[in-house]
N, CA, C and O of each residue as an XYZ file, in Angstrom:
796
protein
N     192.336    142.113     80.412
C     192.168    141.410     81.692
C     190.706    141.011     81.906
O     190.409    139.906     82.360
N     189.788    141.949     81.565
C     188.369    141.637     81.743
C     187.965    140.465     80.859
O     187.237    139.575     81.299
N     188.439    140.461     79.608
C     188.096    139.385     78.687
C     188.680    138.059     79.170
O     188.009    137.028     79.124
N     189.928    138.088     79.632
C     190.550    136.868     80.145
C     189.770    136.302     81.321
O     189.528    135.098     81.404
N     189.383    137.187     82.223
C     188.694    136.734     83.436
C     187.295    136.199     83.153
O     186.726    135.497     83.989
N     186.736    136.515     81.995
C     185.405    136.013     81.641
C     185.473    134.591     81.078
O     184.450    133.916     80.960
N     186.675    134.145     80.733
C     186.830    132.810     80.153
C     187.134    131.776     81.236
O     187.713    132.099     82.273
N     186.740    130.549     80.985
C     187.003    129.467     81.936
C     188.497    129.215     82.035
O     189.244    129.502     81.099
N     188.933    128.679     83.169
C     190.352    128.449     83.423
C     190.980    127.537     82.381
O     192.165    127.669     82.076
N     190.189    126.600     81.822
C     190.732    125.657     80.851
C     190.491    126.092     79.407
O     190.754    125.323     78.483
N     189.998    127.304     79.199
C     189.739    127.808     77.847
C     191.061    128.163     77.175
O     191.876    128.887     77.748
N     191.277    127.654     75.958
C     192.533    127.914     75.255
C     192.723    129.404     74.996
O     193.848    129.902     75.018
N     191.637    130.110     74.753
C     191.733    131.543     74.500
C     192.299    132.303     75.692
O     192.944    133.337     75.519
N     192.062    131.798     76.901
C     192.572    132.460     78.108
C     194.098    132.480     78.104
O     194.701    133.488     78.472
N     194.733    131.376     77.691
C     196.192    131.322     77.658
C     196.748    132.254     76.586
O     197.803    132.858     76.777
N     196.038    132.376     75.448
C     196.489    133.291     74.405
C     196.422    134.746     74.887
O     197.324    135.540     74.620
N     195.353    135.077     75.591
C     195.218    136.438     76.116
C     196.315    136.749     77.134
O     196.809    137.875     77.197
N     196.691    135.747     77.927
C     197.758    135.954     78.900
C     199.088    136.217     78.199
O     199.876    137.047     78.652
N     199.340    135.512     77.097
C     200.558    135.751     76.320
C     200.574    137.179     75.792
O     201.605    137.849     75.843
N     199.431    137.648     75.282
C     199.338    139.022     74.782
C     199.637    140.014     75.895
O     200.367    140.982     75.685
N     199.078    139.780     77.076
C     199.299    140.684     78.204
C     200.763    140.707     78.619
O     201.330    141.774     78.856
N     201.378    139.525     78.706
C     202.780    139.449     79.110
C     203.685    140.144     78.092
O     204.599    140.876     78.470
N     203.432    139.916     76.811
C     204.244    140.537     75.758
C     204.082    142.046     75.768
O     205.055    142.779     75.594
N     202.855    142.515     75.971
C     202.601    143.953     76.028
C     203.327    144.591     77.206
O     203.860    145.696     77.100
N     203.339    143.881     78.326
C     204.024    144.395     79.518
C     205.517    144.524     79.272
O     206.123    145.523     79.658
N     206.122    143.520     78.631
C     207.551    143.586     78.335
C     207.849    144.735     77.382
O     208.829    145.457     77.565
N     207.001    144.908     76.358
C     207.202    145.992     75.400
C     207.102    147.353     76.097
O     207.878    148.263     75.806
N     206.149    147.484     77.011
C     205.984    148.734     77.743
C     207.208    149.046     78.600
O     207.628    150.198     78.705
N     207.776    148.004     79.212
C     208.962    148.194     80.047
C     210.139    148.679     79.217
O     210.838    149.612     79.613
N     210.363    148.051     78.064
C     211.468    148.445     77.196
C     211.286    149.877     76.714
O     212.229    150.668     76.744
N     210.059    150.219     76.262
C     209.796    151.564     75.771
C     209.971    152.590     76.884
O     210.495    153.680     76.648
N     209.537    152.249     78.093
C     209.675    153.166     79.222
C     211.131    153.484     79.497
O     211.468    154.631     79.791
N     212.009    152.476     79.404
C     213.429    152.706     79.638
C     214.014    153.615     78.580
O     214.849    154.469     78.881
N     213.574    153.435     77.321
C     214.071    154.296     76.246
C     213.646    155.739     76.488
O     214.455    156.658     76.358
N     212.371    155.939     76.840
C     211.861    157.293     77.065
C     212.537    157.963     78.254
O     212.793    159.167     78.228
N     212.827    157.186     79.297
C     213.484    157.765     80.470
C     214.890    158.239     80.158
O     215.386    159.169     80.794
N     215.541    157.609     79.179
C     216.886    158.045     78.796
C     216.843    159.386     78.098
O     217.843    160.103     78.055
N     215.660    159.736     77.538
C     215.499    161.023     76.851
C     214.922    162.072     77.787
O     215.328    163.234     77.753
N     213.973    161.661     78.623
C     213.327    162.568     79.573
C     213.587    162.058     80.983
O     212.790    161.275     81.502
N     214.679    162.477     81.620
C     215.042    161.959     82.944
C     213.944    162.169     83.970
O     213.256    163.190     83.969
N     213.791    161.180     84.848
C     212.872    161.252     85.964
C     213.617    160.858     87.228
O     214.629    160.159     87.169
N     213.125    161.298     88.345
C     213.785    160.996     89.612
C     213.336    159.656     90.153
O     212.140    159.373     90.219
N     214.293    158.832     90.541
C     213.958    157.542     91.141
C     213.452    157.751     92.558
O     213.945    158.617     93.281
N     212.458    156.950     92.953
C     211.889    157.112     94.286
C     212.010    155.824     95.107
O     211.359    155.690     96.143
N     212.818    154.899     94.664
C     212.947    153.642     95.403
C     213.821    153.845     96.635
O     214.505    154.860     96.769
N     213.787    152.860     97.533
C     214.480    152.969     98.799
C     215.993    152.942     98.629
O     216.531    152.247     97.768
N     216.665    153.723     99.478
C     218.126    153.717     99.501
C     218.607    152.873    100.665
O     218.073    152.946    101.772
N     219.629    152.071    100.394
C     220.233    151.227    101.417
C     221.742    151.312    101.280
O     222.261    151.704    100.235
N     222.447    150.939    102.350
C     223.892    150.801    102.239
C     224.185    149.749    101.172
O     223.446    148.773    101.039
N     225.253    149.947    100.419
C     225.573    149.081     99.292
C     225.545    147.596     99.647
O     224.953    146.798     98.920
N     226.174    147.224    100.745
C     226.232    145.795    101.086
C     224.850    145.242    101.435
O     224.543    144.097    101.103
N     224.014    146.045    102.102
C     222.658    145.600    102.426
C     221.826    145.435    101.160
O     221.111    144.446    100.997
N     221.928    146.417    100.266
C     221.195    146.334     98.997
C     221.660    145.139     98.192
O     220.854    144.455     97.563
N     222.965    144.885     98.211
C     223.521    143.776     97.442
C     223.035    142.439     97.991
O     222.743    141.527     97.218
N     222.946    142.310     99.303
C     222.441    141.078     99.902
C     221.008    140.803     99.467
O     220.667    139.671     99.122
N     220.174    141.829     99.482
C     218.776    141.660     99.108
C     218.638    141.335     97.623
O     217.849    140.472     97.237
N     219.410    142.032     96.798
C     219.360    141.794     95.353
C     219.832    140.382     95.025
O     219.220    139.694     94.208
N     220.919    139.951     95.659
C     221.455    138.609     95.391
C     220.471    137.523     95.803
O     220.345    136.509     95.117
N     219.779    137.724     96.909
C     218.789    136.744     97.354
C     217.668    136.597     96.325
O     217.229    135.487     96.025
N     217.214    137.727     95.791
C     216.127    137.688     94.811
C     216.587    137.054     93.509
O     215.869    136.245     92.921
N     217.780    137.417     93.057
C     218.292    136.865     91.807
C     218.546    135.367     91.943
O     218.348    134.617     90.987
N     218.980    134.927     93.118
C     219.199    133.495     93.338
C     217.907    132.711     93.162
O     217.917    131.608     92.615
N     216.793    133.278     93.624
C     215.495    132.619     93.458
C     215.093    132.608     91.982
O     214.623    131.593     91.467
N     215.282    133.741     91.310
C     214.871    133.853     89.913
C     215.680    132.958     88.994
O     215.174    132.518     87.961
N     216.924    132.682     89.348
C     217.797    131.888     88.472
C     217.941    130.444     88.936
O     218.721    129.685     88.362
N     217.209    130.064     89.954
C     217.338    128.720     90.506
C     217.157    127.657     89.427
O     216.162    127.653     88.702
N     218.135    126.753     89.332
C     218.059    125.658     88.381
C     218.623    125.962     87.016
O     218.811    125.049     86.213
N     218.902    127.242     86.725
C     219.397    127.588     85.393
C     220.901    127.800     85.362
O     221.497    127.832     84.285
N     221.527    127.945     86.530
C     222.966    128.197     86.561
C     223.477    127.943     87.979
O     222.722    128.021     88.949
N     224.776    127.637     88.082
C     225.410    127.527     89.398
C     225.824    128.928     89.812
O     226.893    129.407     89.431
N     224.972    129.584     90.594
C     225.209    130.973     90.999
C     225.785    131.022     92.399
O     225.189    130.503     93.343
N     226.946    131.645     92.533
C     227.592    131.832     93.827
C     227.634    133.321     94.143
O     227.920    134.135     93.266
N     227.353    133.676     95.379
C     227.432    135.081     95.784
C     228.317    135.195     97.017
O     228.296    134.341     97.903
N     229.093    136.269     97.049
C     229.971    136.490     98.207
C     230.082    137.985     98.472
O     230.508    138.748     97.605
N     229.699    138.394     99.668
C     229.811    139.788    100.077
C     230.871    139.836    101.167
O     230.645    139.398    102.295
N     232.024    140.374    100.811
C     233.195    140.303    101.675
C     233.513    141.632    102.354
O     234.673    141.901    102.667
N     232.499    142.463    102.586
C     232.723    143.744    103.251
C     231.412    144.204    103.866
O     230.386    143.537    103.730
N     231.448    145.332    104.534
C     230.262    145.886    105.176
C     230.115    147.350    104.796
O     231.062    147.999    104.353
N     228.884    147.855    104.986
C     228.654    149.275    104.760
C     228.613    149.642    103.291
O     228.027    148.937    102.469
N     229.246    150.759    102.980
C     229.267    151.229    101.607
C     228.352    152.416    101.405
O     227.588    152.776    102.301
N     228.424    153.033    100.225
C     227.589    154.204     99.940
C     226.118    153.843     99.893
O     225.761    152.694     99.632
N     225.256    154.833    100.149
C     223.817    154.619    100.031
C     223.466    154.503     98.554
O     223.976    155.254     97.723
N     222.588    153.552     98.236
C     222.318    153.242     96.836
C     220.855    152.873     96.646
O     220.233    152.318     97.553
N     220.300    153.173     95.480
C     218.926    152.801     95.160
C     218.878    151.292     94.880
O     219.533    150.805     93.960
N     218.105    150.568     95.674
C     218.054    149.116     95.518
C     217.548    148.715     94.135
O     218.055    147.762     93.542
N     216.547    149.439     93.615
C     215.993    149.091     92.307
C     217.028    149.265     91.201
O     217.049    148.490     90.245
N     217.878    150.268     91.323
C     218.930    150.474     90.332
C     219.958    149.355     90.406
O     220.394    148.829     89.382
N     220.338    148.999     91.617
C     221.304    147.916     91.772
C     220.739    146.615     91.212
O     221.464    145.834     90.595
N     219.442    146.382     91.427
C     218.832    145.171     90.893
C     218.935    145.140     89.375
O     219.282    144.109     88.799
N     218.635    146.268     88.717
C     218.715    146.310     87.254
C     220.126    146.015     86.774
O     220.317    145.277     85.808
N     221.111    146.590     87.446
C     222.506    146.381     87.053
C     222.888    144.911     87.194
O     223.366    144.293     86.243
N     222.677    144.359     88.380
C     223.106    142.981     88.638
C     222.285    141.985     87.819
O     222.839    141.029     87.276
N     220.980    142.198     87.725
C     220.124    141.277     86.983
C     220.519    141.229     85.508
O     220.557    140.150     84.917
N     220.810    142.377     84.910
C     221.227    142.392     83.508
C     222.557    141.684     83.310
O     222.728    140.936     82.347
N     223.503    141.916     84.217
C     224.805    141.265     84.093
C     224.693    139.757     84.294
O     225.330    138.986     83.576
N     223.893    139.335     85.258
C     223.717    137.903     85.504
C     222.986    137.248     84.332
O     223.333    136.140     83.921
N     221.979    137.928     83.799
C     221.251    137.389     82.648
C     222.184    137.156     81.470
O     222.107    136.120     80.809
N     223.064    138.114     81.206
C     224.035    137.953     80.120
C     225.013    136.818     80.422
O     225.389    136.057     79.530
N     225.416    136.713     81.680
C     226.350    135.657     82.066
C     225.728    134.281     81.871
O     226.392    133.353     81.408
N     224.449    134.152     82.225
C     223.759    132.882     82.049
C     223.682    132.528     80.566
O     223.903    131.379     80.183
N     223.366    133.527     79.729
C     223.290    133.288     78.288
C     224.656    132.874     77.739
O     224.746    132.021     76.856
N     225.713    133.485     78.270
C     227.064    133.193     77.777
C     227.515    131.785     78.142
O     228.288    131.169     77.408
N     227.036    131.276     79.268
C     227.454    129.945     79.707
C     226.540    128.847     79.190
O     226.769    127.668     79.457
N     225.501    129.230     78.449
C     224.595    128.214     77.919
C     223.728    127.571     78.975
O     223.319    126.419     78.832
N     223.443    128.314     80.044
C     222.564    127.830     81.127
C     223.125    126.651     81.910
O     222.387    126.019     82.666
N     224.405    126.337     81.754
C     224.950    125.218     82.534
C     226.353    125.526     83.056
O     227.144    124.621     83.324
N     226.642    126.802     83.194
C     227.968    127.191     83.658
C     227.957    127.685     85.089
O     227.067    127.355     85.873
N     228.958    128.480     85.413
C     229.124    129.011     86.764
C     229.180    130.541     86.704
O     229.875    131.122     85.870
N     228.441    131.164     87.598
C     228.404    132.623     87.677
C     228.637    133.021     89.129
O     228.073    132.424     90.045
N     229.471    134.036     89.328
C     229.755    134.504     90.691
C     229.507    136.006     90.795
O     229.927    136.782     89.937
N     228.818    136.394     91.859
C     228.659    137.805     92.210
C     229.526    138.057     93.430
O     229.368    137.388     94.451
N     230.432    139.005     93.337
C     231.364    139.282     94.434
C     231.382    140.774     94.735
O     231.503    141.596     93.826
N     231.261    141.120     96.007
C     231.396    142.506     96.454
C     232.494    142.564     97.501
O     232.416    141.893     98.530
N     233.506    143.357     97.241
C     234.567    143.519     98.242
C     235.065    144.956     98.255
O     234.661    145.781     97.437
N     235.942    145.231     99.193
C     236.501    146.579     99.325
C     237.992    146.517     99.048
O     238.689    145.627     99.536
N     238.475    147.472     98.259
C     239.875    147.473     97.863
C     240.723    148.239     98.868
O     240.199    148.874     99.783
N     242.022    148.173     98.691
C     242.950    148.826     99.618
C     242.781    150.340     99.631
O     243.070    150.986    100.639
N     242.314    150.914     98.519
C     242.161    152.371     98.472
C     240.804    152.836     99.001
O     240.489    154.025     98.949
N     239.990    151.884     99.516
C     238.711    152.246    100.118
C     237.523    152.179     99.185
O     236.388    152.373     99.620
N     237.758    151.908     97.902
C     236.654    151.786     96.954
C     235.966    150.432     97.123
O     236.526    149.504     97.707
N     234.756    150.338     96.605
C     234.028    149.083     96.599
C     233.992    148.543     95.175
O     233.753    149.292     94.228
N     234.227    147.253     95.027
C     234.185    146.612     93.717
C     233.114    145.525     93.708
O     233.152    144.588     94.505
N     232.167    145.668     92.796
C     231.108    144.688     92.611
C     231.328    144.031     91.250
O     231.305    144.702     90.218
N     231.538    142.728     91.257
C     231.840    142.048     89.997
C     230.885    140.887     89.753
O     230.419    140.234     90.686
N     230.608    140.648     88.477
C     229.843    139.483     88.029
C     230.735    138.738     87.047
O     231.126    139.277     86.012
N     231.052    137.493     87.387
C     231.999    136.696     86.599
C     231.317    135.445     86.077
O     230.554    134.799     86.794
N     231.597    135.102     84.809
C     231.099    133.839     84.272
C     232.254    133.072     83.635
O     233.304    133.641     83.336
N     232.043    131.774     83.432
C     233.088    130.947     82.831
C     232.734    130.566     81.388
O     233.074    129.483     80.912
N     232.043    131.486     80.709
C     231.685    131.275     79.311
C     232.868    131.472     78.378
O     234.001    131.599     78.841
N     232.626    131.498     77.073
C     233.702    131.586     76.080
C     234.325    132.967     75.945
O     235.321    133.131     75.240
N     233.750    133.962     76.614
C     234.283    135.311     76.498
C     233.628    136.079     75.359
O     232.958    135.497     74.506
N     233.829    137.382     75.356
C     233.268    138.255     74.325
C     234.321    138.486     73.254
O     235.451    138.844     73.585
N     233.990    138.293     71.976
C     234.970    138.543     70.917
C     235.530    139.952     71.009
O     234.797    140.903     71.280
N     236.827    140.082     70.784
C     237.487    141.380     70.929
C     236.830    142.445     70.066
O     236.756    143.606     70.468
N     236.354    142.070     68.894
C     235.742    143.042     67.995
C     234.428    143.599     68.558
O     233.996    144.685     68.171
N     233.793    142.847     69.477
C     232.517    143.285     70.037
C     232.665    144.065     71.331
O     231.720    144.729     71.758
N     233.832    143.998     71.967
C     233.997    144.625     73.282
C     233.711    146.117     73.268
O     233.130    146.651     74.213
N     234.120    146.793     72.194
C     233.930    148.240     72.123
C     232.478    148.630     71.862
O     232.118    149.799     71.995
N     231.634    147.649     71.487
C     230.255    147.962     71.095
C     229.211    147.448     72.071
O     228.030    147.764     71.927
N     229.616    146.670     73.051
C     228.628    145.971     73.873
C     227.732    146.906     74.682
O     226.638    146.505     75.080
N     228.172    148.161     74.939
C     227.349    149.088     75.703
C     226.530    150.011     74.808
O     225.851    150.912     75.299
N     226.590    149.789     73.500
C     225.822    150.592     72.552
C     224.372    150.112     72.540
O     224.124    148.913     72.410
N     223.397    151.041     72.676
C     221.990    150.618     72.664
C     221.643    149.809     71.418
O     222.020    150.167     70.302
N     220.919    148.715     71.631
C     220.391    147.818     70.600
C     221.446    146.898     69.984
O     221.118    146.074     69.130
N     222.716    147.026     70.408
C     223.713    146.072     69.911
C     223.654    144.826     70.783
O     223.686    144.930     72.009
N     223.569    143.661     70.174
C     223.541    142.407     70.912
C     224.306    141.329     70.157
O     224.323    141.306     68.927
N     224.923    140.459     70.897
C     225.627    139.319     70.295
C     224.747    138.074     70.302
O     225.163    137.019     69.824
N     223.532    138.190     70.841
C     222.630    137.054     70.909
C     221.966    136.836     69.549
O     221.888    137.761     68.740
N     221.486    135.612     69.295
C     220.785    135.339     68.036
C     219.565    136.233     67.866
O     219.019    136.742     68.845
N     219.139    136.422     66.622
C     217.979    137.257     66.329
C     216.769    136.793     67.131
O     216.456    135.604     67.185
N     216.093    137.764     67.756
C     214.901    137.453     68.532
C     215.163    137.095     69.977
O     214.216    136.875     70.731
N     216.437    137.026     70.393
C     216.746    136.602     71.760
C     217.327    137.712     72.632
O     217.608    137.491     73.809
N     217.506    138.896     72.067
C     218.051    139.977     72.873
C     217.620    141.325     72.336
O     217.476    141.499     71.126
N     217.410    142.302     73.246
C     217.016    143.644     72.824
C     218.213    144.548     72.596
O     218.104    145.562     71.907
N     219.365    144.187     73.173
C     220.522    145.059     73.063
C     220.463    146.240     74.012
O     221.222    147.198     73.859
N     219.559    146.185     75.004
C     219.413    147.310     75.945
C     220.025    147.037     77.310
O     220.280    147.972     78.068
N     220.268    145.765     77.638
C     220.727    145.419     78.978
C     221.992    146.131     79.403
O     222.006    146.796     80.438
N     223.061    146.005     78.623
C     224.331    146.632     78.999
C     224.285    148.140     78.843
O     225.003    148.862     79.536
N     223.444    148.619     77.936
C     223.273    150.066     77.807
C     222.658    150.645     79.073
O     223.068    151.708     79.538
N     221.668    149.941     79.633
C     221.051    150.379     80.883
C     222.064    150.322     82.019
O     222.144    151.243     82.831
N     222.845    149.230     82.076
C     223.886    149.109     83.095
C     224.850    150.281     82.994
O     225.180    150.904     84.003
N     225.303    150.584     81.778
C     226.255    151.683     81.577
C     225.661    153.001     82.042
O     226.339    153.778     82.713
N     224.398    153.268     81.696
C     223.774    154.538     82.066
C     223.656    154.688     83.578
O     223.924    155.761     84.119
N     223.255    153.615     84.264
C     223.115    153.680     85.725
C     224.473    153.876     86.384
O     224.630    154.734     87.252
N     225.449    153.083     85.972
C     226.789    153.178     86.566
C     227.396    154.549     86.308
O     228.026    155.122     87.196
N     227.216    155.078     85.114
C     227.739    156.408     84.786
C     227.080    157.476     85.656
O     227.753    158.384     86.144
N     225.754    157.367     85.852
C     225.046    158.339     86.684
C     225.496    158.266     88.137
O     225.468    159.275     88.842
N     225.911    157.086     88.595
C     226.456    156.955     89.950
C     227.806    157.651     90.098
O     228.250    157.920     91.214
N     228.456    157.943     88.974
C     229.820    158.450     89.041
C     230.813    157.334     89.270
O     231.951    157.571     89.676
N     230.369    156.102     89.004
C     231.216    154.924     89.185
C     231.858    154.533     87.860
O     231.571    155.133     86.824
N     232.720    153.537     87.895
C     233.399    153.062     86.695
C     232.985    151.622     86.411
O     232.741    150.838     87.328
N     232.911    151.288     85.118
C     232.580    149.927     84.698
C     233.746    149.376     83.897
O     234.139    149.939     82.876
N     234.293    148.265     84.375
C     235.448    147.644     83.718
C     235.052    146.253     83.219
O     234.374    145.504     83.922
N     235.473    145.922     82.019
C     235.153    144.621     81.423
C     236.447    143.901     81.070
O     237.302    144.446     80.373
N     236.581    142.684     81.552
C     237.708    141.821     81.197
C     237.138    140.537     80.618
O     236.276    139.909     81.234
N     237.612    140.137     79.435
C     237.019    138.971     78.804
C     238.020    138.260     77.910
O     238.894    138.887     77.310
N     237.881    136.945     77.830
C     238.751    136.152     76.971
C     238.377    134.693     77.037
O     237.703    134.274     77.979
N     238.796    133.900     76.059
C     238.441    132.479     76.000
C     238.869    131.688     77.231
O     238.201    130.727     77.611
N     239.974    132.083     77.856
C     240.504    131.322     78.994
C     239.950    131.783     80.339
O     240.010    131.048     81.325
N     239.406    133.012     80.378
C     238.984    133.571     81.666
C     237.486    133.835     81.747
O     236.989    134.210     82.809
N     236.757    133.647     80.652
C     235.344    133.993     80.656
C     235.195    135.505     80.599
O     235.980    136.187     79.939
N     234.190    136.029     81.289
C     233.945    137.472     81.282
C     233.728    137.965     82.704
O     233.022    137.341     83.495
N     234.351    139.101     83.012
C     234.199    139.730     84.321
C     233.782    141.185     84.117
O     234.516    141.969     83.516
N     232.604    141.537     84.619
C     232.174    142.932     84.658
C     232.387    143.424     86.084
O     231.870    142.835     87.034
N     233.145    144.500     86.230
C     233.450    145.038     87.557
C     233.008    146.494     87.644
O     233.361    147.317     86.799
N     232.229    146.796     88.681
C     231.791    148.165     88.943
C     232.582    148.681     90.130
O     232.605    148.052     91.189
N     233.226    149.819     89.958
C     234.067    150.404     91.002
C     233.364    151.644     91.535
O     233.154    152.612     90.804
N     233.002    151.608     92.818
C     232.233    152.680     93.436
C     233.032    153.356     94.537
O     233.795    152.710     95.256
N     232.848    154.651     94.656
C     233.475    155.401     95.747
C     232.653    155.220     97.025
O     231.481    154.848     96.977
N     233.281    155.485     98.149
C     232.592    155.347     99.438
C     231.911    156.653     99.805
O     232.329    157.354    100.727
N     230.845    156.970     99.059
C     230.053    158.163     99.331
C     228.672    157.964     98.736
O     228.451    157.008     97.993
N     227.744    158.850     99.050
C     226.372    158.695     98.571
C     226.325    158.779     97.050
O     227.033    159.577     96.436
N     225.485    157.946     96.458
C     225.349    157.920     95.006
C     224.049    158.589     94.606
O     223.041    158.429     95.294
N     224.044    159.340     93.499
C     222.809    159.979     93.054
C     221.850    158.961     92.450
O     222.275    157.927     91.934
N     220.548    159.259     92.515
C     219.555    158.412     91.854
C     219.635    158.643     90.350
O     219.939    159.752     89.909
N     219.368    157.617     89.567
C     219.381    157.761     88.121
C     217.965    157.766     87.594
O     217.005    157.652     88.356
N     217.841    157.899     86.280
C     216.526    157.907     85.634
C     216.192    156.570     85.030
O     215.175    156.440     84.349
N     217.046    155.541     85.265
C     216.851    154.249     84.592
C     216.100    153.248     85.445
O     215.833    152.137     84.987
N     215.751    153.606     86.676
C     215.117    152.642     87.574
C     213.721    152.311     87.102
O     213.028    151.514     87.733
């Protein structure tokens, strides 16, 4: 940072240093998530009712994905269990990122939160992409497994989603096929959720 700040704004070296900093930051984030899976730590982010957290997360993701996909969000219920907003962001952001990749940046993605007849809450992310090959469905939550081209995916996104959802005591359901696209559904009970170590 000190070296970058010593260079003029139009110096080519300044842009190279910024690339190094950005890449280092991403590498640190990935490594931190791996280490946290081995040495659990307590999350300290704010807890909100599920629907409130979902509204805030959806607003942020809508800004981040603006122009890259037709993103629709619908929150069809109120209340819900208390949840760590940062954890919910990681879950939804990873699912939306995968959905955008699956649709080739020009498809449709929907985030839906509703309450079922049995009182559970269902949070789903749906895309209209080609679907996940049946042979890959059993492996998609395995760390470092990715269906993306070499250099375009770490294979950690769905693994992180699985770890957070599992720590919540919730269920993760995947439905996918050429005619229906892909739907990831998280089923949560109406009670307080524990903090995870993946935030």
